[in-house]
C-alpha positions as CSV (number, residue, x, y, z in Angstrom):
1,X,16.5,20.4,-4.1
2,X,15.1,16.5,-4.7
3,X,11.7,15.7,-6.7
4,X,9.2,13.7,-6.0
5,X,10.3,11.1,-8.5
6,X,13.7,10.9,-6.7
7,X,12.4,10.7,-3.4
8,X,10.0,7.6,-4.9
9,X,12.8,6.2,-7.1
10,X,15.2,6.3,-3.9
11,X,12.6,4.4,-1.6
12,X,11.8,1.8,-4.2
13,X,15.7,1.3,-4.6
14,X,16.3,0.4,-1.2
15,X,13.2,-1.9,-1.1
16,X,11.4,0.1,1.9
17,X,8.1,0.8,2.7
18,X,6.7,4.3,3.4
19,X,7.0,3.8,7.1
20,X,10.1,2.1,7.1
21,X,12.0,5.0,5.1
22,X,10.4,7.7,7.2
23,X,11.8,5.8,10.5
24,X,15.4,5.9,8.6
25,X,15.1,9.6,7.9
26,X,13.4,10.7,11.1
27,X,10.5,11.3,9.7
28,X,6.9,10.2,9.9
29,X,5.3,8.0,7.3
30,X,2.6,10.8,6.1
31,X,5.2,13.2,5.7
32,X,7.2,10.9,3.3
33,X,3.8,10.2,1.6
34,X,3.3,14.0,1.0
35,X,6.7,14.8,-0.3
36,X,6.3,12.1,-3.2
37,X,3.2,13.2,-4.6
38,X,4.5,16.6,-4.5
39,X,2.1,18.1,-1.9
40,X,4.6,19.0,0.2
41,X,8.3,20.7,0.1
42,X,11.1,19.3,1.5
43,X,13.2,21.2,4.4
44,X,17.1,22.0,4.3
45,X,17.7,19.3,7.2
46,X,15.5,16.8,5.0
47,X,17.6,17.4,2.4
48,X,20.9,16.3,4.0
49,X,19.1,13.1,5.7
50,X,18.1,12.0,2.6
51,X,22.2,12.8,1.3
52,X,23.1,10.8,4.2
53,X,21.0,8.3,3.3
54,X,22.1,7.4,0.1
55,X,26.1,7.8,1.3
56,X,25.5,5.0,3.7
57,X,23.3,2.7,1.6
58,X,26.0,3.1,-1.1
59,X,27.5,-0.3,-0.2
60,X,24.3,-2.3,0.3
61,X,22.1,-0.8,-2.3
62,X,22.6,0.1,-6.2
63,X,21.4,4.1,-6.4
64,X,22.4,3.9,-10.4
65,X,22.5,7.4,-11.6
66,X,20.0,9.0,-8.9
67,X,20.7,12.9,-8.5
68,X,19.0,14.2,-5.7
69,X,19.5,17.5,-6.9
70,X,17.6,16.9,-10.3
71,X,15.2,14.1,-12.0
72,X,17.8,11.5,-13.1
73,X,17.7,9.5,-16.2
74,X,16.1,6.5,-14.6
75,X,13.4,8.6,-12.8
76,X,12.3,10.1,-16.3
77,X,11.7,6.1,-17.4
78,X,9.6,5.0,-14.5
79,X,7.9,8.0,-13.6
80,X,6.0,10.3,-15.6
81,X,6.6,14.0,-14.9
82,X,4.9,15.6,-12.4
83,X,3.1,18.8,-12.0
84,X,5.1,21.9,-10.3
85,X,4.3,22.4,-6.9
86,X,2.2,25.6,-7.6
87,X,0.4,23.9,-10.5
88,X,-0.9,21.3,-7.7
89,X,-1.4,23.5,-5.4
90,X,-3.4,26.1,-7.4
91,X,-5.4,22.7,-8.7
92,X,-6.4,22.1,-5.2
93,X,-7.5,25.6,-4.2
94,X,-9.2,25.8,-7.4
95,X,-11.1,22.1,-7.0
96,X,-14.4,21.6,-6.1
97,X,-13.5,18.6,-4.4
98,X,-13.3,18.5,-0.5
99,X,-9.8,17.7,1.9
100,X,-10.9,15.7,4.1
101,X,-9.1,15.6,7.6
102,X,-9.9,12.7,9.7
103,X,-10.8,13.0,13.4
104,X,-9.2,11.4,16.2
105,X,-12.3,11.1,18.7
106,X,-12.0,10.7,22.4
107,X,-13.0,6.7,21.9
108,X,-10.8,6.4,19.5
109,X,-7.4,7.2,20.9
110,X,-6.1,4.3,22.2
111,X,-6.5,2.7,18.6
112,X,-5.0,5.9,17.0
113,X,-2.0,5.4,19.9
114,X,-1.4,2.2,18.1
115,X,-2.1,2.3,14.6
116,X,-1.4,5.7,13.7
117,X,1.3,4.6,11.4
118,X,-1.1,2.1,9.5
119,X,-3.0,3.2,6.5
120,X,-5.9,0.6,6.8
121,X,-6.3,2.3,11.2
122,X,-6.2,6.0,9.6
123,X,-9.3,5.0,6.9
124,X,-11.5,4.2,10.0
125,X,-11.7,7.8,11.2
126,X,-14.4,9.9,10.7
127,X,-13.1,12.6,8.2
128,X,-14.3,16.3,7.7
129,X,-13.7,19.1,5.8
130,X,-10.9,21.9,6.7
131,X,-12.8,25.4,8.1
132,X,-12.7,28.0,5.4
133,X,-10.2,30.0,4.5
134,X,-7.8,26.8,5.7
135,X,-5.5,26.0,2.7
136,X,-4.5,22.6,3.1
137,X,-1.5,22.3,1.1
138,X,1.9,21.9,2.6
139,X,1.0,20.0,6.1
140,X,-0.4,17.2,7.6
141,X,-4.0,18.1,9.6
142,X,-5.2,16.2,12.1
143,X,-8.6,16.9,14.5
144,X,-8.6,15.9,18.1
145,X,-11.2,15.7,20.3
146,X,-10.3,17.4,24.3
147,X,-10.8,14.6,27.0
148,X,-9.9,15.8,30.6
149,X,-10.0,19.3,32.2
150,X,-6.2,20.0,32.3
151,X,-6.4,22.7,29.6
152,X,-9.5,24.5,31.3
153,X,-10.6,27.5,30.8
154,X,-8.7,27.5,27.5
155,X,-10.0,24.2,26.4
156,X,-12.8,22.1,27.5
157,X,-13.9,18.2,27.2
158,X,-15.4,17.9,23.8
159,X,-13.7,20.4,22.4
160,X,-12.0,19.9,18.8
161,X,-8.6,21.5,17.8
162,X,-7.3,21.4,14.3
163,X,-3.6,20.8,14.4
164,X,-0.6,20.5,11.6
165,X,1.5,17.8,12.3
166,X,5.3,18.9,13.3
167,X,8.2,17.5,11.6
168,X,10.7,15.9,13.5
169,X,13.6,17.8,12.3
170,X,12.0,20.7,13.8
171,X,10.8,19.7,17.0
172,X,14.2,21.7,18.9
173,X,12.1,24.8,17.3
174,X,8.9,24.7,18.8
175,X,7.2,27.7,19.9
176,X,7.4,28.1,23.9
177,X,4.2,28.2,25.4
178,X,2.1,27.4,22.5
179,X,-0.1,24.5,22.7
180,X,0.8,20.8,21.1
181,X,-1.0,18.0,20.8
182,X,1.7,15.2,21.5
183,X,1.8,11.4,20.9
184,X,3.4,9.1,23.1
185,X,3.6,5.7,23.1
186,X,0.8,5.4,25.9
187,X,-1.4,8.8,25.0
188,X,-2.3,11.7,23.9
189,X,-1.3,14.9,25.4
190,X,-2.8,18.3,24.7
191,X,-0.3,20.9,26.9
192,X,1.7,23.9,26.2
193,X,5.5,23.2,25.5
194,X,8.3,24.5,27.0
195,X,11.7,23.6,25.2
196,X,14.1,23.2,27.9
197,X,16.6,21.2,25.8
198,X,17.5,19.2,22.8
199,X,16.7,16.2,24.8
200,X,13.6,17.6,27.0
201,X,9.8,19.3,27.0
202,X,8.3,21.3,29.9
203,X,4.7,20.3,29.7
204,X,2.5,22.6,31.1
205,X,-1.2,22.6,31.6
206,X,-3.3,25.9,32.1
207,X,-5.0,23.8,35.3
208,X,-1.9,23.4,36.8
209,X,-4.1,22.5,40.1
210,X,-5.1,19.5,38.6
211,X,-2.0,19.0,36.4
212,X,1.3,20.3,37.6
213,X,4.1,20.7,35.1
214,X,6.1,17.8,34.2
215,X,9.4,17.0,32.4
216,X,8.9,14.9,28.9
217,X,11.9,13.4,27.0
218,X,11.7,13.7,23.5
219,X,13.4,10.6,22.8
220,X,9.7,9.2,24.2
221,X,7.4,11.0,21.7
222,X,6.2,9.8,18.5
223,X,4.2,12.8,17.2
224,X,4.0,16.5,17.3
225,X,0.9,18.4,16.1
226,X,1.0,22.5,16.6
227,X,-2.8,23.7,17.5
228,X,-3.9,25.5,14.7
229,X,-7.6,26.0,15.3
230,X,-9.9,25.7,18.1
231,X,-13.8,24.7,17.8
232,X,-16.1,24.7,21.0
233,X,-18.3,22.1,22.0
234,X,-20.3,25.0,23.3
235,X,-20.5,28.6,24.0
236,X,-19.1,29.5,26.9
237,X,-21.2,31.2,29.8
238,X,-21.1,34.8,30.5
239,X,-19.6,36.0,33.8
240,X,-22.1,38.2,36.2
241,X,-24.1,40.6,33.8
242,X,-25.6,44.0,35.3
243,X,-28.9,45.2,32.7
244,X,-28.3,48.6,32.6
245,X,-30.6,48.7,28.9
């Protein structure tokens, strides 16, 4: 697999920002950032996309002796050797610093929909540490606050979910009936997904009286986040209890 130095070198030689490079590969800017810093391993599909990118741009860009199967001589001169993924993971686990994750609150959702790719905007969001026992390495994390009652009684307004970003290349492998946060051009949705085809999902609410099932074209989606943790806003009221003590 290619190294973080190779990926950074390829992007710089192509004179692309992380956002533009991500779009050409069909990934998110955050995934590119994670791979360049060595915090995320590229999948086989990503490896193939980088190969295709190199082949398609050989006539317009001088990539020299870039070799995505190993670190090139140019990369050695431009970028110092990075620590291995395992070393970085161990350092992160043993470190004393907090790994902070942005929270997209209800009031911030409109801004997030428009500015999710802008580093300056993301820095304005409140950040919170991950729950105990959650290893941050190898994924992009985000907190989302729940708005609306379409997922009741499973999720209630004011609840917060912790989710990880699903790479675009894995969208056809989403788990049926699991809960995802879906970011479209105009809204943030939290639904259960059913993978109907390579081009469409069925969005399923737990409260179908309020929100019936709908079809969503994958081409209209910006991001998909997989729910990992659920933080309740308040303790649910118990059902009828008969005192027997």
